[in-house]
Steps between C-alpha positions, in 0.01 A plus 500: 500500500748764625870526422704732732795688338760686715768693334821493715855635523687429824170455701546179684352631829205682338427198272470270810253734664288521182504122447382445859186704429415282201492172690124517552437551140710196408320283764159619370603409150466855370872555442602264226869602475735772615765631257788704620636710218848593595696794346848424614502419869839435673349388835309179583173594320526194290529269801195657673299455179624133466417409865155645466433294179482795273602513136813714466551693179803690434375765263227747441139498599395385152674165552304462826173575337567240238571234759192588711234225510213703643248708288534780752839645621574662836804736491660581842806688611737300718425597856130561439268296722132418427269527802254235596193489279684555165412163366125544494528849367724396205291199418180717489679762283634253246157329475308817401751757369728522204686820608811510716477553869720623791482443869420768758795609722482373854440778753853477639641506142338823382713803437363857535374661192776766474776232544346300213492808272859590577648154493298366212322168516624159392264342249521162668487622866146373528557189282320426180252236406475473115399248235786315347391607156506867583832469687663330198380769262635773729835316562595552141565870567597471869854417618388437862195415714501859629478631138225253413290626794562875462201699390274197480136562596388256769227421747570519879460181693377496864791272601803664645872498430791602718715687261863403451741746653683722251855408434 
């Protein structure tokens, strides 16, 4: 049903936190596979992915999209954590919608408005749920997951995400 794609570069600790929040989805049968798209890590990112049973792709996000088995993709930043209840919300969205969706920021993860304006917002900070077909089409012109998600109109899900800390 759902393939999770995480683009990494020297993010072993963040990757472990993100993967831990996906365990419930794997147990429920919602998460079909997890693909770690690495862009040149020199730390132990590959080992974290391997121990967690993820597919490890050394290359761009387009290669990860091609390997994905699910009809829907969930893009996450390493270090982001999904809050309880995300599974039902994503399943309901993918059953009735065709447009992309993003999670709502958890209360403790929200930044003040002025800070968001001055710092800019990462396009994947709230994750992205998107159909594989649409992601494949967008990946032809995007060199990264962040570029794929930037400027994309999306629906807001009620499920929350703890945003990955900025590097």
